[in-house]
ROMI-393585 format. One record per residue (C-alpha): residue number from 1; residue in one letter; z, y, x. Coordinates in nm, 2 decimals. Layout:
N
<site num="NUM" residuo="A" w="Z" v="Y" u="X"/>
...
//
This chain:
384
<site num="1" residuo="M" w="6.00" v="1.84" u="-2.08"/>
<site num="2" residuo="S" w="6.18" v="2.18" u="-2.10"/>
<site num="3" residuo="L" w="6.56" v="2.20" u="-2.06"/>
<site num="4" residuo="F" w="6.60" v="2.30" u="-2.42"/>
<site num="5" residuo="T" w="6.40" v="2.00" u="-2.54"/>
<site num="6" residuo="K" w="6.61" v="1.77" u="-2.33"/>
<site num="7" residuo="L" w="6.93" v="1.92" u="-2.47"/>
<site num="8" residuo="L" w="6.80" v="1.88" u="-2.83"/>
<site num="9" residuo="S" w="6.76" v="1.51" u="-2.77"/>
<site num="10" residuo="I" w="7.13" v="1.47" u="-2.70"/>
<site num="11" residuo="P" w="7.27" v="1.58" u="-3.04"/>
<site num="12" residuo="A" w="6.97" v="1.42" u="-3.21"/>
<site num="13" residuo="A" w="7.05" v="1.08" u="-3.05"/>
<site num="14" residuo="L" w="7.42" v="1.11" u="-3.13"/>
<site num="15" residuo="G" w="7.35" v="1.22" u="-3.48"/>
<site num="16" residuo="F" w="7.18" v="0.88" u="-3.55"/>
<site num="17" residuo="M" w="7.41" v="0.67" u="-3.34"/>
<site num="18" residuo="T" w="7.76" v="0.79" u="-3.42"/>
<site num="19" residuo="P" w="7.76" v="0.73" u="-3.80"/>
<site num="20" residuo="M" w="7.75" v="0.35" u="-3.72"/>
<site num="21" residuo="A" w="8.07" v="0.40" u="-3.52"/>
<site num="22" residuo="V" w="8.25" v="0.56" u="-3.81"/>
<site num="23" residuo="Q" w="8.27" v="0.23" u="-3.99"/>
<site num="24" residuo="A" w="8.48" v="0.10" u="-3.71"/>
<site num="25" residuo="G" w="8.72" v="0.40" u="-3.74"/>
<site num="26" residuo="G" w="8.72" v="0.38" u="-4.12"/>
<site num="27" residuo="E" w="8.95" v="0.66" u="-4.22"/>
<site num="28" residuo="K" w="8.86" v="1.01" u="-4.31"/>
<site num="29" residuo="H" w="8.97" v="1.28" u="-4.07"/>
<site num="30" residuo="K" w="9.23" v="1.51" u="-4.24"/>
<site num="31" residuo="G" w="9.24" v="1.78" u="-3.97"/>
<site num="32" residuo="H" w="9.48" v="1.87" u="-3.70"/>
<site num="33" residuo="H" w="9.68" v="2.17" u="-3.78"/>
<site num="34" residuo="D" w="9.68" v="2.44" u="-3.52"/>
<site num="35" residuo="H" w="9.79" v="2.74" u="-3.73"/>
<site num="36" residuo="H" w="10.11" v="2.93" u="-3.80"/>
<site num="37" residuo="G" w="10.12" v="2.80" u="-4.15"/>
<site num="38" residuo="S" w="10.12" v="2.43" u="-4.06"/>
<site num="39" residuo="Q" w="10.37" v="2.20" u="-4.24"/>
<site num="40" residuo="M" w="10.56" v="2.02" u="-3.97"/>
<site num="41" residuo="N" w="10.74" v="1.75" u="-4.18"/>
<site num="42" residuo="M" w="10.98" v="1.69" u="-3.89"/>
<site num="43" residuo="G" w="11.26" v="1.53" u="-4.09"/>
<site num="44" residuo="D" w="11.59" v="1.65" u="-4.23"/>
<site num="45" residuo="S" w="11.78" v="1.70" u="-3.90"/>
<site num="46" residuo="Y" w="11.76" v="2.03" u="-3.73"/>
<site num="47" residuo="P" w="11.68" v="2.16" u="-3.48"/>
<site num="48" residuo="S" w="11.38" v="1.94" u="-3.46"/>
<site num="49" residuo="T" w="11.06" v="1.95" u="-3.25"/>
<site num="50" residuo="M" w="10.72" v="1.81" u="-3.29"/>
<site num="51" residuo="F" w="10.45" v="1.80" u="-3.02"/>
<site num="52" residuo="M" w="10.08" v="1.77" u="-3.06"/>
<site num="53" residuo="G" w="9.77" v="1.81" u="-2.84"/>
<site num="54" residuo="K" w="9.40" v="1.87" u="-2.85"/>
<site num="55" residuo="T" w="9.14" v="1.80" u="-2.57"/>
<site num="56" residuo="T" w="8.78" v="1.90" u="-2.61"/>
<site num="57" residuo="F" w="8.49" v="1.80" u="-2.39"/>
<site num="58" residuo="V" w="8.16" v="2.00" u="-2.41"/>
<site num="59" residuo="V" w="7.84" v="1.88" u="-2.26"/>
<site num="60" residuo="G" w="7.54" v="2.11" u="-2.31"/>
<site num="61" residuo="G" w="7.34" v="2.40" u="-2.18"/>
<site num="62" residuo="V" w="7.13" v="2.70" u="-2.26"/>
<site num="63" residuo="D" w="6.78" v="2.85" u="-2.20"/>
<site num="64" residuo="G" w="6.73" v="3.22" u="-2.18"/>
<site num="65" residuo="V" w="7.02" v="3.31" u="-1.94"/>
<site num="66" residuo="T" w="6.91" v="3.39" u="-1.58"/>
<site num="67" residuo="N" w="7.02" v="3.13" u="-1.33"/>
<site num="68" residuo="K" w="7.23" v="2.95" u="-1.60"/>
<site num="69" residuo="D" w="7.00" v="2.68" u="-1.72"/>
<site num="70" residuo="E" w="7.19" v="2.37" u="-1.59"/>
<site num="71" residuo="T" w="7.34" v="2.12" u="-1.82"/>
<site num="72" residuo="T" w="7.72" v="2.12" u="-1.77"/>
<site num="73" residuo="L" w="8.03" v="1.93" u="-1.88"/>
<site num="74" residuo="N" w="8.35" v="2.14" u="-1.94"/>
<site num="75" residuo="Y" w="8.69" v="2.08" u="-2.10"/>
<site num="76" residuo="D" w="8.96" v="2.26" u="-2.28"/>
<site num="77" residuo="M" w="9.31" v="2.12" u="-2.34"/>
<site num="78" residuo="K" w="9.60" v="2.25" u="-2.55"/>
<site num="79" residuo="L" w="9.95" v="2.11" u="-2.57"/>
<site num="80" residuo="M" w="10.16" v="2.25" u="-2.86"/>
<site num="81" residuo="G" w="10.52" v="2.23" u="-2.93"/>
<site num="82" residuo="M" w="10.67" v="2.34" u="-3.27"/>
<site num="83" residuo="T" w="11.04" v="2.37" u="-3.32"/>
<site num="84" residuo="S" w="11.23" v="2.43" u="-3.64"/>
<site num="85" residuo="F" w="11.59" v="2.54" u="-3.64"/>
<site num="86" residuo="T" w="11.64" v="2.55" u="-4.01"/>
<site num="87" residuo="G" w="11.35" v="2.36" u="-4.17"/>
<site num="88" residuo="K" w="11.19" v="2.68" u="-4.28"/>
<site num="89" residuo="D" w="11.13" v="2.86" u="-3.95"/>
<site num="90" residuo="M" w="10.90" v="2.77" u="-3.66"/>
<site num="91" residuo="L" w="10.90" v="2.85" u="-3.29"/>
<site num="92" residuo="K" w="10.56" v="2.77" u="-3.15"/>
<site num="93" residuo="T" w="10.48" v="2.73" u="-2.78"/>
<site num="94" residuo="A" w="10.14" v="2.63" u="-2.65"/>
<site num="95" residuo="V" w="10.01" v="2.57" u="-2.30"/>
<site num="96" residuo="R" w="9.64" v="2.55" u="-2.23"/>
<site num="97" residuo="I" w="9.41" v="2.46" u="-1.94"/>
<site num="98" residuo="G" w="9.03" v="2.49" u="-1.92"/>
<site num="99" residuo="N" w="8.73" v="2.54" u="-1.69"/>
<site num="100" residuo="F" w="8.48" v="2.76" u="-1.88"/>
<site num="101" residuo="T" w="8.44" v="2.99" u="-1.58"/>
<site num="102" residuo="G" w="8.52" v="3.35" u="-1.66"/>
<site num="103" residuo="G" w="8.44" v="3.68" u="-1.49"/>
<site num="104" residuo="M" w="8.15" v="3.92" u="-1.55"/>
<site num="105" residuo="M" w="7.95" v="3.82" u="-1.24"/>
<site num="106" residuo="N" w="8.00" v="3.44" u="-1.25"/>
<site num="107" residuo="S" w="8.04" v="3.38" u="-1.62"/>
<site num="108" residuo="H" w="7.97" v="3.04" u="-1.77"/>
<site num="109" residuo="P" w="7.72" v="3.09" u="-2.07"/>
<site num="110" residuo="F" w="7.98" v="2.92" u="-2.30"/>
<site num="111" residuo="G" w="8.28" v="3.11" u="-2.15"/>
<site num="112" residuo="M" w="8.47" v="3.40" u="-2.29"/>
<site num="113" residuo="M" w="8.24" v="3.65" u="-2.12"/>
<site num="114" residuo="G" w="7.93" v="3.44" u="-2.16"/>
<site num="115" residuo="D" w="7.61" v="3.50" u="-2.35"/>
<site num="116" residuo="A" w="7.68" v="3.21" u="-2.58"/>
<site num="117" residuo="R" w="8.06" v="3.22" u="-2.60"/>
<site num="118" residuo="L" w="8.20" v="2.91" u="-2.78"/>
<site num="119" residuo="D" w="8.50" v="2.93" u="-3.00"/>
<site num="120" residuo="T" w="8.67" v="2.65" u="-2.81"/>
<site num="121" residuo="A" w="8.60" v="2.80" u="-2.46"/>
<site num="122" residuo="F" w="8.89" v="2.88" u="-2.23"/>
<site num="123" residuo="D" w="8.92" v="2.94" u="-1.86"/>
<site num="124" residuo="S" w="9.23" v="2.91" u="-1.65"/>
<site num="125" residuo="S" w="9.06" v="2.80" u="-1.33"/>
<site num="126" residuo="N" w="9.20" v="2.45" u="-1.39"/>
<site num="127" residuo="N" w="9.56" v="2.59" u="-1.39"/>
<site num="128" residuo="L" w="9.80" v="2.53" u="-1.68"/>
<site num="129" residuo="E" w="9.89" v="2.86" u="-1.85"/>
<site num="130" residuo="L" w="10.11" v="2.97" u="-2.14"/>
<site num="131" residuo="H" w="9.87" v="3.03" u="-2.42"/>
<site num="132" residuo="K" w="10.09" v="3.12" u="-2.71"/>
<site num="133" residuo="A" w="10.46" v="3.18" u="-2.78"/>
<site num="134" residuo="F" w="10.58" v="3.32" u="-3.11"/>
<site num="135" residuo="Y" w="10.85" v="3.27" u="-3.38"/>
<site num="136" residuo="Q" w="10.81" v="3.27" u="-3.75"/>
<site num="137" residuo="F" w="11.07" v="3.28" u="-4.02"/>
<site num="138" residuo="P" w="11.11" v="3.36" u="-4.39"/>
<site num="139" residuo="L" w="11.28" v="3.69" u="-4.48"/>
<site num="140" residuo="S" w="11.29" v="3.59" u="-4.84"/>
<site num="141" residuo="D" w="11.10" v="3.35" u="-5.07"/>
<site num="142" residuo="D" w="10.80" v="3.58" u="-5.07"/>
<site num="143" residuo="V" w="10.81" v="3.74" u="-4.72"/>
<site num="144" residuo="Q" w="10.75" v="3.59" u="-4.38"/>
<site num="145" residuo="I" w="10.79" v="3.75" u="-4.04"/>
<site num="146" residuo="T" w="10.61" v="3.65" u="-3.73"/>
<site num="147" residuo="F" w="10.65" v="3.80" u="-3.38"/>
<site num="148" residuo="G" w="10.61" v="3.70" u="-3.02"/>
<site num="149" residuo="P" w="10.51" v="3.79" u="-2.66"/>
<site num="150" residuo="K" w="10.19" v="3.60" u="-2.67"/>
<site num="151" residuo="L" w="9.98" v="3.53" u="-2.98"/>
<site num="152" residuo="R" w="9.64" v="3.60" u="-3.14"/>
<site num="153" residuo="Q" w="9.55" v="3.82" u="-3.43"/>
<site num="154" residuo="D" w="9.48" v="3.54" u="-3.67"/>
<site num="155" residuo="D" w="9.83" v="3.39" u="-3.60"/>
<site num="156" residuo="L" w="9.97" v="3.69" u="-3.79"/>
<site num="157" residuo="L" w="9.73" v="3.69" u="-4.08"/>
<site num="158" residuo="G" w="9.84" v="3.55" u="-4.42"/>
<site num="159" residuo="V" w="9.48" v="3.42" u="-4.49"/>
<site num="160" residuo="W" w="9.20" v="3.31" u="-4.27"/>
<site num="161" residuo="P" w="8.90" v="3.36" u="-4.51"/>
<site num="162" residuo="S" w="8.67" v="3.07" u="-4.40"/>
<site num="163" residuo="S" w="8.62" v="2.71" u="-4.50"/>
<site num="164" residuo="F" w="8.47" v="2.63" u="-4.16"/>
<site num="165" residuo="P" w="8.66" v="2.41" u="-3.91"/>
<site num="166" residuo="S" w="8.92" v="2.59" u="-3.70"/>
<site num="167" residuo="D" w="8.68" v="2.58" u="-3.40"/>
<site num="168" residuo="P" w="8.32" v="2.53" u="-3.50"/>
<site num="169" residuo="I" w="8.06" v="2.64" u="-3.24"/>
<site num="170" residuo="L" w="7.98" v="3.00" u="-3.16"/>
<site num="171" residuo="F" w="8.27" v="3.25" u="-3.15"/>
<site num="172" residuo="V" w="8.06" v="3.54" u="-3.29"/>
<site num="173" residuo="L" w="8.00" v="3.33" u="-3.61"/>
<site num="174" residuo="N" w="8.36" v="3.25" u="-3.66"/>
<site num="175" residuo="Q" w="8.50" v="3.60" u="-3.72"/>
<site num="176" residuo="A" w="8.47" v="3.61" u="-4.10"/>
<site num="177" residuo="G" w="8.16" v="3.82" u="-4.09"/>
<site num="178" residuo="A" w="8.36" v="4.13" u="-3.97"/>
<site num="179" residuo="S" w="8.36" v="4.08" u="-3.60"/>
<site num="180" residuo="D" w="8.53" v="4.42" u="-3.52"/>
<site num="181" residuo="T" w="8.79" v="4.38" u="-3.79"/>
<site num="182" residuo="Y" w="8.88" v="4.01" u="-3.71"/>
<site num="183" residuo="S" w="8.85" v="4.06" u="-3.34"/>
<site num="184" residuo="K" w="9.10" v="3.78" u="-3.26"/>
<site num="185" residuo="K" w="9.26" v="3.99" u="-2.98"/>
<site num="186" residuo="M" w="9.55" v="3.83" u="-2.79"/>
<site num="187" residuo="G" w="9.87" v="3.99" u="-2.67"/>
<site num="188" residuo="A" w="10.22" v="4.05" u="-2.79"/>
<site num="189" residuo="G" w="10.26" v="4.13" u="-3.16"/>
<site num="190" residuo="A" w="10.43" v="4.12" u="-3.49"/>
<site num="191" residuo="G" w="10.34" v="4.09" u="-3.85"/>
<site num="192" residuo="I" w="10.47" v="4.06" u="-4.20"/>
<site num="193" residuo="T" w="10.31" v="3.86" u="-4.48"/>
<site num="194" residuo="W" w="10.40" v="3.89" u="-4.85"/>
<site num="195" residuo="S" w="10.27" v="3.63" u="-5.10"/>
<site num="196" residuo="K" w="10.32" v="3.61" u="-5.47"/>
<site num="197" residuo="D" w="10.13" v="3.37" u="-5.69"/>
<site num="198" residuo="R" w="9.77" v="3.42" u="-5.58"/>
<site num="199" residuo="V" w="9.81" v="3.75" u="-5.39"/>
<site num="200" residuo="V" w="9.87" v="3.75" u="-5.02"/>
<site num="201" residuo="A" w="9.92" v="4.07" u="-4.82"/>
<site num="202" residuo="S" w="9.97" v="4.11" u="-4.44"/>
<site num="203" residuo="A" w="10.03" v="4.39" u="-4.20"/>
<site num="204" residuo="L" w="10.03" v="4.33" u="-3.82"/>
<site num="205" residuo="F" w="9.97" v="4.46" u="-3.47"/>
<site num="206" residuo="V" w="9.86" v="4.30" u="-3.15"/>
<site num="207" residuo="S" w="9.91" v="4.48" u="-2.82"/>
<site num="208" residuo="E" w="9.72" v="4.37" u="-2.51"/>
<site num="209" residuo="D" w="9.95" v="4.58" u="-2.28"/>
<site num="210" residuo="A" w="10.29" v="4.51" u="-2.44"/>
<site num="211" residuo="N" w="10.42" v="4.33" u="-2.12"/>
<site num="212" residuo="N" w="10.31" v="4.62" u="-1.90"/>
<site num="213" residuo="S" w="10.61" v="4.85" u="-1.82"/>
<site num="214" residuo="D" w="10.38" v="5.14" u="-1.76"/>
<site num="215" residuo="K" w="10.22" v="5.12" u="-2.10"/>
<site num="216" residuo="G" w="10.42" v="4.91" u="-2.35"/>
<site num="217" residuo="F" w="10.30" v="4.86" u="-2.71"/>
<site num="218" residuo="L" w="10.20" v="5.11" u="-2.97"/>
<site num="219" residuo="Q" w="10.17" v="5.38" u="-2.71"/>
<site num="220" residuo="D" w="9.89" v="5.62" u="-2.64"/>
<site num="221" residuo="N" w="9.80" v="5.45" u="-2.31"/>
<site num="222" residuo="G" w="9.82" v="5.10" u="-2.45"/>
<site num="223" residuo="R" w="9.55" v="4.88" u="-2.61"/>
<site num="224" residuo="D" w="9.67" v="4.82" u="-2.96"/>
<site num="225" residuo="H" w="9.51" v="4.67" u="-3.27"/>
<site num="226" residuo="V" w="9.66" v="4.73" u="-3.61"/>
<site num="227" residuo="T" w="9.54" v="4.52" u="-3.90"/>
<site num="228" residuo="T" w="9.62" v="4.50" u="-4.27"/>
<site num="229" residuo="Q" w="9.48" v="4.24" u="-4.51"/>
<site num="230" residuo="L" w="9.49" v="4.19" u="-4.89"/>
<site num="231" residuo="A" w="9.37" v="3.86" u="-5.03"/>
<site num="232" residuo="W" w="9.33" v="3.68" u="-5.36"/>
<site num="233" residuo="V" w="9.36" v="3.30" u="-5.32"/>
<site num="234" residuo="D" w="9.24" v="3.08" u="-5.60"/>
<site num="235" residuo="D" w="9.18" v="2.70" u="-5.63"/>
<site num="236" residuo="S" w="8.81" v="2.74" u="-5.59"/>
<site num="237" residuo="Y" w="8.76" v="3.07" u="-5.41"/>
<site num="238" residuo="T" w="8.92" v="3.33" u="-5.18"/>
<site num="239" residuo="V" w="8.85" v="3.70" u="-5.14"/>
<site num="240" residuo="A" w="9.00" v="3.90" u="-4.86"/>
<site num="241" residuo="L" w="8.98" v="4.27" u="-4.77"/>
<site num="242" residuo="A" w="9.09" v="4.38" u="-4.42"/>
<site num="243" residuo="Y" w="9.12" v="4.70" u="-4.21"/>
<site num="244" residuo="T" w="9.17" v="4.73" u="-3.84"/>
<site num="245" residuo="N" w="9.24" v="5.03" u="-3.62"/>
<site num="246" residuo="A" w="9.17" v="4.96" u="-3.25"/>
<site num="247" residuo="D" w="9.29" v="5.18" u="-2.96"/>
<site num="248" residuo="S" w="9.14" v="5.13" u="-2.61"/>
<site num="249" residuo="A" w="9.41" v="5.32" u="-2.42"/>
<site num="250" residuo="N" w="9.16" v="5.59" u="-2.36"/>
<site num="251" residuo="T" w="9.35" v="5.92" u="-2.32"/>
<site num="252" residuo="D" w="9.08" v="6.16" u="-2.20"/>
<site num="253" residuo="G" w="8.92" v="6.21" u="-2.54"/>
<site num="254" residuo="S" w="8.58" v="6.06" u="-2.44"/>
<site num="255" residuo="A" w="8.38" v="5.82" u="-2.65"/>
<site num="256" residuo="N" w="8.48" v="5.46" u="-2.61"/>
<site num="257" residuo="A" w="8.33" v="5.16" u="-2.79"/>
<site num="258" residuo="N" w="8.68" v="5.01" u="-2.82"/>
<site num="259" residuo="D" w="8.83" v="5.31" u="-3.01"/>
<site num="260" residuo="Y" w="8.74" v="5.26" u="-3.38"/>
<site num="261" residuo="T" w="8.84" v="5.18" u="-3.73"/>
<site num="262" residuo="S" w="8.67" v="4.89" u="-3.91"/>
<site num="263" residuo="Y" w="8.67" v="4.73" u="-4.25"/>
<site num="264" residuo="G" w="8.58" v="4.38" u="-4.37"/>
<site num="265" residuo="I" w="8.53" v="4.20" u="-4.70"/>
<site num="266" residuo="T" w="8.50" v="3.82" u="-4.69"/>
<site num="267" residuo="G" w="8.49" v="3.55" u="-4.95"/>
<site num="268" residuo="T" w="8.47" v="3.17" u="-4.97"/>
<site num="269" residuo="Y" w="8.38" v="2.95" u="-5.27"/>
<site num="270" residuo="K" w="8.43" v="2.58" u="-5.31"/>
<site num="271" residuo="F" w="8.18" v="2.40" u="-5.54"/>
<site num="272" residuo="S" w="8.31" v="2.13" u="-5.77"/>
<site num="273" residuo="N" w="7.99" v="1.94" u="-5.81"/>
<site num="274" residuo="E" w="7.90" v="1.63" u="-5.61"/>
<site num="275" residuo="A" w="7.52" v="1.70" u="-5.56"/>
<site num="276" residuo="S" w="7.44" v="1.63" u="-5.20"/>
<site num="277" residuo="V" w="7.19" v="1.92" u="-5.16"/>
<site num="278" residuo="I" w="7.45" v="2.18" u="-5.28"/>
<site num="279" residuo="P" w="7.71" v="2.28" u="-5.02"/>
<site num="280" residuo="S" w="8.07" v="2.18" u="-5.07"/>
<site num="281" residuo="S" w="8.17" v="2.54" u="-4.98"/>
<site num="282" residuo="I" w="8.01" v="2.87" u="-4.87"/>
<site num="283" residuo="N" w="8.14" v="3.16" u="-4.68"/>
<site num="284" residuo="A" w="8.02" v="3.52" u="-4.67"/>
<site num="285" residuo="G" w="8.15" v="3.82" u="-4.49"/>
<site num="286" residuo="Y" w="8.05" v="4.18" u="-4.42"/>
<site num="287" residuo="G" w="8.21" v="4.44" u="-4.18"/>
<site num="288" residuo="W" w="8.18" v="4.81" u="-4.10"/>
<site num="289" residuo="K" w="8.27" v="4.98" u="-3.77"/>
<site num="290" residuo="N" w="8.34" v="5.35" u="-3.74"/>
<site num="291" residuo="P" w="8.39" v="5.47" u="-3.38"/>
<site num="292" residuo="D" w="8.64" v="5.74" u="-3.33"/>
<site num="293" residuo="K" w="8.38" v="5.94" u="-3.13"/>
<site num="294" residuo="V" w="8.00" v="5.87" u="-3.14"/>
<site num="295" residuo="D" w="7.79" v="5.87" u="-2.83"/>
<site num="296" residuo="D" w="7.43" v="5.77" u="-2.90"/>
<site num="297" residuo="S" w="7.34" v="5.76" u="-2.53"/>
<site num="298" residuo="A" w="7.60" v="5.49" u="-2.47"/>
<site num="299" residuo="N" w="7.52" v="5.30" u="-2.80"/>
<site num="300" residuo="I" w="7.87" v="5.40" u="-2.94"/>
<site num="301" residuo="E" w="7.76" v="5.43" u="-3.30"/>
<site num="302" residuo="Y" w="7.84" v="5.34" u="-3.66"/>
<site num="303" residuo="G" w="7.75" v="4.97" u="-3.72"/>
<site num="304" residuo="N" w="7.79" v="4.67" u="-3.94"/>
<site num="305" residuo="T" w="7.82" v="4.29" u="-3.91"/>
<site num="306" residuo="W" w="7.77" v="4.00" u="-4.15"/>
<site num="307" residuo="T" w="7.79" v="3.62" u="-4.15"/>
<site num="308" residuo="V" w="7.70" v="3.36" u="-4.41"/>
<site num="309" residuo="G" w="7.79" v="2.99" u="-4.37"/>
<site num="310" residuo="A" w="7.79" v="2.67" u="-4.56"/>
<site num="311" residuo="M" w="7.96" v="2.33" u="-4.53"/>
<site num="312" residuo="W" w="7.85" v="1.99" u="-4.66"/>
<site num="313" residuo="N" w="8.15" v="1.76" u="-4.66"/>
<site num="314" residuo="D" w="8.09" v="1.39" u="-4.65"/>
<site num="315" residuo="A" w="7.73" v="1.46" u="-4.54"/>
<site num="316" residuo="F" w="7.52" v="1.14" u="-4.50"/>
<site num="317" residuo="R" w="7.84" v="0.94" u="-4.46"/>
<site num="318" residuo="D" w="8.20" v="0.97" u="-4.59"/>
<site num="319" residuo="G" w="8.41" v="1.18" u="-4.36"/>
<site num="320" residuo="N" w="8.13" v="1.35" u="-4.17"/>
<site num="321" residuo="N" w="8.06" v="1.72" u="-4.22"/>
<site num="322" residuo="L" w="7.75" v="1.93" u="-4.18"/>
<site num="323" residuo="G" w="7.77" v="2.30" u="-4.11"/>
<site num="324" residuo="F" w="7.53" v="2.59" u="-4.08"/>
<site num="325" residuo="A" w="7.60" v="2.96" u="-4.02"/>
<site num="326" residuo="L" w="7.38" v="3.27" u="-3.98"/>
<site num="327" residuo="G" w="7.49" v="3.62" u="-3.89"/>
<site num="328" residuo="T" w="7.47" v="3.92" u="-3.67"/>
<site num="329" residuo="A" w="7.48" v="3.85" u="-3.30"/>
<site num="330" residuo="E" w="7.64" v="4.19" u="-3.23"/>
<site num="331" residuo="T" w="7.74" v="4.50" u="-3.42"/>
<site num="332" residuo="H" w="7.41" v="4.64" u="-3.56"/>
<site num="333" residuo="R" w="7.30" v="4.99" u="-3.49"/>
<site num="334" residuo="D" w="7.07" v="5.21" u="-3.69"/>
<site num="335" residuo="D" w="6.84" v="5.30" u="-3.40"/>
<site num="336" residuo="S" w="6.46" v="5.33" u="-3.39"/>
<site num="337" residuo="G" w="6.32" v="5.02" u="-3.21"/>
<site num="338" residuo="Y" w="6.65" v="4.82" u="-3.24"/>
<site num="339" residuo="D" w="6.57" v="4.45" u="-3.28"/>
<site num="340" residuo="D" w="6.86" v="4.36" u="-3.52"/>
<site num="341" residuo="P" w="6.94" v="4.04" u="-3.33"/>
<site num="342" residuo="L" w="7.08" v="3.75" u="-3.52"/>
<site num="343" residuo="A" w="7.26" v="3.43" u="-3.43"/>
<site num="344" residuo="W" w="7.26" v="3.09" u="-3.60"/>
<site num="345" residuo="E" w="7.42" v="2.75" u="-3.55"/>
<site num="346" residuo="S" w="7.40" v="2.41" u="-3.70"/>
<site num="347" residuo="F" w="7.64" v="2.13" u="-3.63"/>
<site num="348" residuo="Y" w="7.72" v="1.78" u="-3.76"/>
<site num="349" residuo="E" w="8.09" v="1.67" u="-3.72"/>
<site num="350" residuo="V" w="8.10" v="1.29" u="-3.69"/>
<site num="351" residuo="V" w="8.45" v="1.15" u="-3.75"/>
<site num="352" residuo="I" w="8.52" v="0.84" u="-3.54"/>
<site num="353" residuo="N" w="8.88" v="0.80" u="-3.66"/>
<site num="354" residuo="N" w="9.17" v="1.02" u="-3.74"/>
<site num="355" residuo="S" w="9.20" v="1.14" u="-3.38"/>
<site num="356" residuo="V" w="8.84" v="1.16" u="-3.24"/>
<site num="357" residuo="T" w="8.54" v="1.36" u="-3.36"/>
<site num="358" residuo="I" w="8.20" v="1.41" u="-3.20"/>
<site num="359" residuo="T" w="8.00" v="1.72" u="-3.29"/>
<site num="360" residuo="P" w="7.64" v="1.77" u="-3.18"/>
<site num="361" residuo="A" w="7.51" v="2.12" u="-3.24"/>
<site num="362" residuo="V" w="7.22" v="2.35" u="-3.17"/>
<site num="363" residuo="F" w="7.22" v="2.73" u="-3.18"/>
<site num="364" residuo="V" w="7.01" v="3.04" u="-3.11"/>
<site num="365" residuo="I" w="7.14" v="3.39" u="-3.02"/>
<site num="366" residuo="E" w="6.89" v="3.67" u="-3.03"/>
<site num="367" residuo="R" w="6.93" v="3.97" u="-2.80"/>
<site num="368" residuo="D" w="6.80" v="4.33" u="-2.83"/>
<site num="369" residuo="N" w="6.48" v="4.35" u="-2.62"/>
<site num="370" residuo="E" w="6.57" v="4.04" u="-2.42"/>
<site num="371" residuo="E" w="6.49" v="3.67" u="-2.43"/>
<site num="372" residuo="D" w="6.67" v="3.47" u="-2.70"/>
<site num="373" residuo="V" w="6.95" v="3.24" u="-2.58"/>
<site num="374" residuo="K" w="6.88" v="2.89" u="-2.71"/>
<site num="375" residuo="G" w="7.14" v="2.61" u="-2.67"/>
<site num="376" residuo="A" w="7.24" v="2.26" u="-2.75"/>
<site num="377" residuo="L" w="7.56" v="2.08" u="-2.69"/>
<site num="378" residuo="V" w="7.78" v="1.78" u="-2.79"/>
<site num="379" residuo="K" w="8.15" v="1.85" u="-2.84"/>
<site num="380" residuo="T" w="8.40" v="1.57" u="-2.83"/>
<site num="381" residuo="T" w="8.74" v="1.64" u="-2.97"/>
<site num="382" residuo="F" w="9.06" v="1.43" u="-2.92"/>
<site num="383" residuo="K" w="9.37" v="1.51" u="-3.12"/>
<site num="384" residuo="F" w="9.70" v="1.35" u="-3.05"/>
//
């Protein structure tokens, strides 16, 4: 039996076994907020602080990556503290620890530099690290300001245009179809969001070198990412337009893949019918990337990305959710002989109780002129 066949048997078995355990838990999982817009409900006395945590275990493996075909068990843990001083503001601090090995030469397939990067993957070499620190406050009834020395691009956005869970499976399929626009870069940053009725507009920047005294932020020799977003949010659908200008700190004028402008359009739609074969919601997104300077020999070219996804809530049993996504595995190029590699994933989120979910998943990531990466895993999430 091949490794991939063995891996497939793990989620298959759990998919049949765990629905029986749901009856013991009973309650439908309502989600565990890990976003800057979360409502804290911390009482009437301020300042007030609320703590929460999230621990994820991932057991699984891949075929198609040289010398990386073992089945592994990894973890990721986040501890988050949210403090409000007035009842309307929020100071968020998060520390995180994980062992999805990083580095180009010794990268775990599921890690941040891996061939099958997971959205939940994090590596700190088993050391606790400051993951996020930012402050958010209302400037008026319609305007909100967010800034901090350590945050991620989507912490500053007014809308995340997806109905998928906050951390599904593959990172590349959780970038709203516009991977270069919604790059999810981390660093210091600031943003402003204006919302009125159903219109939400955001402008922000994230600087990867803001804490470097030789570079700073919004400087020619710093890596900065500036994003604007305009969204329409309705009860049943959301449409968002976004633009990003990325600067790689390249000062010699040469072509660089990280110097570009990009655009993205993404939408979600929630169906009101209860037919089991029709998804509860669908997502679709498309992105364009325009490099500042083209270099065909280095594959620095105009490109595009797209993703479509669907969610079936209460699939097979109340509280459980089935998800599927398909999209580009990388920014597509218009080259003769280019294979147009795609990626797809399917997962089934089994809710044990309000705090524990088990998610078996399978996925395939195609690669240009290389063997496909096939994988299977089981993700167990504890929220407290």
